[in-house]
C-alpha positions in Angstrom: 0.0 0.0 0.0 2.7 2.5 0.9 4.6 1.6 -2.2 1.5 2.3 -4.3 1.1 5.7 -2.7 4.7 6.5 -3.2 4.3 5.6 -6.9 1.2 7.8 -7.1 3.1 10.7 -5.6 6.0 10.3 -8.0 3.5 10.2 -10.9 1.9 13.5 -9.6 5.3 15.2 -9.5 6.3 14.1 -12.9 6.9 16.8 -15.5 4.6 16.8 -18.4 6.5 19.2 -20.7 8.3 17.9 -23.7 6.5 14.5 -23.7 6.1 12.6 -26.9 2.7 11.2 -27.9 3.8 7.7 -26.9 5.0 9.0 -23.5 1.6 10.6 -23.0 -0.2 7.4 -23.8 2.0 5.5 -21.3 1.4 8.1 -18.7 -2.3 8.0 -19.2 -2.3 4.2 -18.9 -0.2 4.3 -15.8 -2.5 6.9 -14.2 -5.5 4.6 -14.9 -3.7 1.6 -13.4 -2.7 3.6 -10.2 -6.3 4.9 -9.8 -7.8 1.4 -10.1 -5.3 -0.1 -7.7 -5.9 2.6 -5.1 -9.6 2.2 -5.6 -9.4 -1.4 -4.5 -7.9 -0.3 -1.1 -10.4 2.6 -0.9 -13.3 0.1 -1.2 -12.1 -1.7 1.9 -11.4 1.1 4.3 -13.0 4.3 2.9 -10.0 6.4 3.8 -10.5 10.0 2.6 -6.8 10.4 1.9 -7.0 7.7 -0.7 -9.9 9.5 -2.3 -7.9 12.7 -2.5 -5.0 10.9 -4.1 -7.4 9.4 -6.7 -8.9 12.8 -7.5 -5.5 14.4 -8.0 -4.4 11.5 -10.3 -7.6 11.8 -12.2 -7.1 15.5 -12.8 -3.6 14.9 -14.1 -4.9 12.1 -16.3 -7.5 14.4 -17.8 -4.9 17.0 -18.6 -2.8 14.4 -20.3 -5.7 13.0 -22.3 -6.8 16.5 -23.3 -3.4 17.1 -24.7 -3.5 13.7 -26.6 -6.8 14.6 -28.2 -5.5 17.9 -29.4 -7.3 21.2 -29.9 -10.3 21.2 -32.2 -9.8 23.4 -35.3 -12.6 25.6 -36.4 
């Protein structure tokens, strides 16, 4: 559990600038994996700290995916 939270913290602090598209895909998949793993622990003990970590990871994942999809052209 502690290792998982350390990995999540490391992911949160990771720089997103100058990432290639494949790096963004990998980061998005890693975020999803971390969120699902933490969620399994959250289901058992309903710890609010775990929920906060999942929310922060989800925000970062959304930013990465927004960048992957690109900006719409009008």
